[in-house]
C-alpha positions as CSV (number, residue, x, y, z in Angstrom):
1,M,-30.5,3.0,-29.9
2,S,-28.2,2.4,-32.5
3,L,-29.4,1.2,-36.1
4,K,-27.2,-1.9,-36.0
5,H,-29.3,-2.9,-32.9
6,I,-32.6,-2.1,-34.0
7,K,-31.7,-4.5,-37.7
8,R,-30.7,-7.1,-35.9
9,G,-33.8,-7.3,-33.8
10,L,-36.1,-6.7,-36.6
11,S,-33.8,-9.7,-38.4
12,L,-35.6,-12.0,-35.8
13,A,-38.8,-10.3,-36.1
14,T,-38.7,-11.0,-40.3
15,I,-38.2,-14.8,-39.7
16,A,-41.1,-15.0,-37.3
17,L,-43.1,-12.9,-39.9
18,G,-42.0,-15.4,-42.9
19,L,-42.9,-18.8,-40.4
20,M,-46.3,-17.0,-40.1
21,G,-47.0,-16.3,-43.9
22,S,-46.1,-20.1,-44.4
23,G,-48.9,-20.8,-42.5
24,A,-51.6,-18.4,-43.7
25,A,-53.3,-21.3,-45.8
26,H,-54.1,-22.6,-42.3
27,A,-54.8,-19.6,-39.9
28,G,-56.3,-19.5,-36.8
29,F,-55.8,-17.3,-33.9
30,S,-53.0,-14.9,-33.5
31,T,-51.9,-11.9,-31.8
32,T,-49.3,-9.5,-31.6
33,E,-48.4,-6.7,-29.0
34,V,-46.5,-4.2,-27.8
35,Q,-45.3,-3.3,-24.5
36,L,-43.3,-0.1,-23.2
37,H,-41.6,-0.9,-19.7
38,Y,-39.5,1.0,-17.4
39,G,-37.8,-0.5,-13.8
40,G,-34.6,-1.2,-12.6
41,G,-32.7,-3.4,-10.9
42,Y,-30.9,-4.9,-14.2
43,K,-27.9,-6.1,-13.9
44,M,-24.5,-7.0,-16.5
45,G,-25.6,-3.6,-18.1
46,S,-24.2,-0.5,-19.6
47,N,-22.2,-0.1,-16.4
48,A,-21.6,-3.4,-15.0
49,T,-17.6,-4.0,-14.3
50,F,-15.4,-7.1,-13.8
51,A,-14.3,-4.9,-10.9
52,S,-16.5,-5.4,-9.1
53,G,-18.4,-9.2,-9.7
54,F,-20.6,-7.3,-12.1
55,G,-22.6,-5.8,-8.6
56,E,-23.9,-2.5,-10.4
57,T,-27.5,-2.2,-11.2
58,T,-29.2,-0.1,-14.2
59,D,-32.3,1.5,-14.4
60,R,-33.7,0.6,-18.1
61,A,-36.6,1.5,-20.4
62,T,-38.0,-1.7,-22.7
63,I,-40.0,-1.4,-25.7
64,T,-40.9,-5.2,-26.7
65,L,-42.6,-6.4,-29.8
66,E,-44.5,-9.8,-28.6
67,H,-46.2,-12.1,-31.4
68,F,-47.9,-15.4,-30.7
69,S,-50.6,-17.5,-33.7
70,T,-51.2,-20.7,-34.3
71,N,-52.9,-23.1,-36.4
72,D,-53.6,-26.5,-37.5
73,I,-49.7,-27.5,-37.9
74,G,-48.4,-25.5,-35.3
75,D,-47.7,-22.2,-33.0
76,L,-45.4,-19.4,-33.4
77,F,-44.4,-17.4,-30.9
78,F,-41.5,-14.6,-30.7
79,F,-40.7,-11.6,-28.5
80,V,-38.0,-8.7,-29.4
81,D,-36.7,-6.4,-26.5
82,F,-35.6,-2.9,-27.9
83,F,-33.8,-1.5,-24.2
84,V,-31.8,1.7,-23.1
85,D,-29.9,1.7,-19.9
86,S,-30.1,4.6,-17.7
87,N,-27.1,5.0,-15.1
88,D,-24.9,7.3,-13.7
89,A,-21.4,5.9,-15.2
90,P,-21.4,3.8,-18.0
91,A,-18.6,1.7,-18.1
92,A,-15.8,2.4,-21.1
93,G,-16.8,0.2,-24.5
94,R,-20.0,-0.5,-23.3
95,A,-23.3,-0.1,-25.2
96,E,-26.0,2.3,-23.3
97,S,-28.8,0.3,-25.8
98,D,-29.1,-3.1,-27.6
99,Q,-31.5,-5.3,-28.0
100,Y,-32.8,-9.3,-27.5
101,G,-34.9,-11.5,-28.9
102,E,-36.4,-15.4,-28.9
103,I,-38.1,-17.2,-31.4
104,Y,-39.5,-20.8,-30.9
105,Y,-41.9,-22.8,-33.6
106,T,-44.1,-25.5,-32.2
107,L,-44.8,-28.5,-34.3
108,H,-48.7,-29.8,-32.7
109,G,-48.0,-33.3,-32.1
110,K,-51.3,-34.2,-33.2
111,Q,-49.4,-34.0,-37.0
112,L,-47.3,-36.8,-36.1
113,G,-50.6,-39.1,-34.7
114,L,-50.0,-38.1,-31.0
115,N,-53.6,-37.3,-30.2
116,M,-54.0,-37.0,-26.2
117,G,-57.3,-36.8,-26.0
118,D,-59.2,-34.4,-23.1
119,G,-57.1,-35.8,-19.7
120,F,-54.4,-34.0,-17.6
121,V,-52.0,-33.7,-20.7
122,S,-53.7,-32.1,-23.9
123,A,-50.5,-32.2,-26.0
124,L,-47.2,-33.4,-26.7
125,D,-45.8,-31.2,-29.6
126,F,-42.1,-30.4,-30.7
127,Q,-40.3,-27.0,-30.4
128,V,-37.6,-25.9,-31.9
129,G,-36.4,-22.0,-30.8
130,L,-33.8,-19.4,-31.3
131,N,-32.6,-17.2,-28.4
132,Q,-30.5,-14.6,-30.1
133,G,-28.6,-11.2,-28.9
134,T,-26.0,-9.0,-30.2
135,D,-23.3,-11.2,-28.7
136,F,-25.5,-14.4,-27.5
137,S,-26.9,-17.0,-29.4
138,V,-28.5,-20.0,-28.7
139,G,-30.1,-23.1,-30.6
140,L,-32.8,-25.3,-28.5
141,I,-34.9,-28.4,-29.6
142,G,-37.0,-30.6,-27.8
143,P,-40.7,-31.7,-26.8
144,R,-43.5,-29.3,-24.8
145,L,-46.5,-31.1,-22.9
146,S,-49.5,-28.6,-22.4
147,F,-51.9,-29.3,-19.7
148,N,-55.7,-29.1,-19.1
149,V,-55.8,-27.4,-15.6
150,P,-59.2,-25.3,-14.3
151,G,-58.4,-21.2,-14.6
152,F,-55.9,-21.7,-16.8
153,Q,-55.4,-20.3,-20.3
154,V,-52.1,-21.8,-21.1
155,L,-49.8,-24.4,-18.8
156,S,-46.8,-26.2,-20.4
157,L,-43.6,-27.5,-19.7
158,A,-40.8,-27.9,-22.5
159,L,-37.8,-29.6,-22.1
160,T,-35.5,-28.8,-24.5
161,T,-31.5,-29.3,-25.3
162,Y,-29.8,-26.2,-25.0
163,T,-26.2,-25.3,-26.9
164,N,-24.6,-22.1,-27.4
165,F,-23.5,-20.6,-30.9
166,V,-22.3,-17.2,-29.4
167,D,-21.0,-16.3,-25.8
168,P,-20.7,-12.9,-24.7
169,F,-17.3,-14.1,-22.9
170,D,-15.7,-16.4,-25.7
171,R,-15.8,-19.4,-23.3
172,N,-15.8,-23.1,-24.3
173,L,-19.6,-23.8,-23.3
174,D,-21.2,-27.6,-23.0
175,T,-24.4,-28.4,-24.6
176,T,-27.0,-28.4,-21.5
177,Y,-30.9,-28.5,-20.8
178,Q,-33.6,-26.4,-20.6
179,A,-36.7,-27.0,-18.6
180,T,-39.6,-24.1,-19.1
181,V,-42.5,-23.3,-17.6
182,V,-45.2,-21.2,-19.2
183,W,-48.7,-20.2,-17.7
184,A,-51.3,-17.5,-18.1
185,A,-54.3,-17.5,-15.8
186,P,-56.7,-14.4,-16.4
187,F,-58.9,-13.3,-12.8
188,D,-61.6,-11.3,-11.7
189,I,-61.6,-8.9,-8.6
190,G,-64.9,-7.2,-8.2
191,N,-66.1,-5.9,-11.9
192,Q,-62.2,-5.7,-12.8
193,K,-60.2,-8.0,-14.7
194,F,-56.7,-9.2,-14.0
195,K,-54.3,-12.0,-15.6
196,T,-50.8,-13.3,-14.3
197,Q,-48.5,-14.8,-16.7
198,G,-45.1,-15.6,-17.1
199,F,-42.0,-17.9,-17.1
200,V,-39.8,-19.9,-15.4
201,D,-36.2,-21.1,-17.3
202,F,-34.3,-24.0,-15.6
203,I,-31.0,-23.9,-17.2
204,G,-27.9,-26.8,-16.6
205,D,-24.6,-25.8,-16.2
206,Q,-22.4,-25.8,-18.9
207,G,-18.9,-26.9,-17.9
208,S,-16.2,-25.9,-15.1
209,G,-16.8,-22.3,-14.3
210,V,-20.9,-22.1,-15.8
211,D,-23.0,-22.4,-13.5
212,S,-26.6,-23.3,-13.5
213,Q,-29.4,-20.2,-14.3
214,I,-32.7,-19.8,-13.2
215,V,-35.0,-17.1,-15.0
216,F,-38.5,-16.2,-13.5
217,S,-40.5,-13.6,-15.1
218,P,-43.9,-13.5,-13.9
219,Q,-46.5,-10.3,-14.5
220,I,-49.7,-9.2,-13.2
221,R,-51.9,-7.3,-15.5
222,W,-54.9,-5.0,-15.1
223,D,-57.0,-4.7,-18.1
224,L,-56.9,-0.7,-18.1
225,G,-59.1,-0.5,-21.7
226,Y,-62.0,-2.7,-19.9
227,A,-61.7,-0.7,-16.7
228,M,-62.5,2.8,-19.3
229,G,-65.3,1.0,-21.0
230,K,-63.2,-0.5,-23.8
231,P,-63.0,-3.7,-25.6
232,A,-61.4,-6.3,-22.9
233,G,-57.8,-7.5,-23.7
234,K,-56.7,-4.4,-25.6
235,V,-54.7,-2.4,-23.4
236,H,-53.1,-3.4,-20.2
237,L,-51.2,-2.0,-17.1
238,G,-48.8,-4.0,-15.3
239,V,-45.8,-4.8,-13.3
240,E,-43.3,-7.4,-14.6
241,Y,-40.5,-8.6,-12.2
242,M,-37.6,-10.6,-13.4
243,H,-35.1,-13.0,-10.7
244,F,-32.1,-14.2,-13.1
245,K,-29.8,-16.6,-10.8
246,N,-26.3,-16.6,-11.9
247,K,-27.0,-14.9,-14.9
248,F,-25.2,-15.7,-18.2
249,G,-23.8,-18.7,-15.8
250,I,-21.7,-16.4,-13.5
251,T,-21.8,-17.8,-10.1
252,G,-23.5,-15.3,-7.4
253,V,-24.5,-12.4,-10.3
254,D,-28.5,-12.5,-9.2
255,E,-30.6,-9.9,-10.8
256,N,-33.9,-8.7,-9.3
257,A,-35.3,-6.5,-11.5
258,A,-39.1,-5.2,-12.0
259,S,-40.8,-3.0,-14.4
260,V,-44.0,-1.2,-14.7
261,F,-45.4,-1.7,-18.6
262,L,-48.5,-0.6,-20.4
263,G,-49.4,-3.3,-23.4
264,F,-51.4,-2.5,-26.3
265,R,-52.4,-5.7,-28.1
266,F,-53.8,-5.6,-31.9
């Protein structure tokens, strides 16, 4: 992995850490996790070629830094992926390693007098976000609804605008929408602790030849630390599935990837 890619990823994390520090006077819940992934089935990787319609898949090792924190004013979420592809035939001119990150800050609606009470809709908040890669940048802004549903730690729906600032194919892209559902739900099997969590993004088309997209990424986690007699919620072993329909808006480039991972939470 090149120093350039590491610096780009760390710059996103630095912005996030600055936002974290700005809310220190109203400190609340905070958690940070490092995930170590290895899997296969990823498209548009270092071996992808236009001649094949980007049909090649690659194995991939990924280190993910993920953070969530909340306080009286709002909440912050970000992740940065550093990944390295592994395949037999990298295409000329394509990088075998890269990084990608997303950061979202959400202002709690209560700060604006939007108190939703204890009903089905628990909060109406306002979210801004940035998705950033080496040659990809998107800004997002819009409301987020959170829901009270038994069994779920988290269940939310964000409806945002989706505006490309940088596109890897230098296309003239229209602003569109993104609808994002996020969930987290713990469950037990016998005396073992598990959790399912993840998200699904629905992204509208962005003009002629740039199709709508769906990104569906669930995880199932086993609390490995608890199973070994350690405190719960610190070490997880899991599997992650990724379905990316019309990846980057390219019609018919559908990714179905899976990885196993270890997660260490601090």
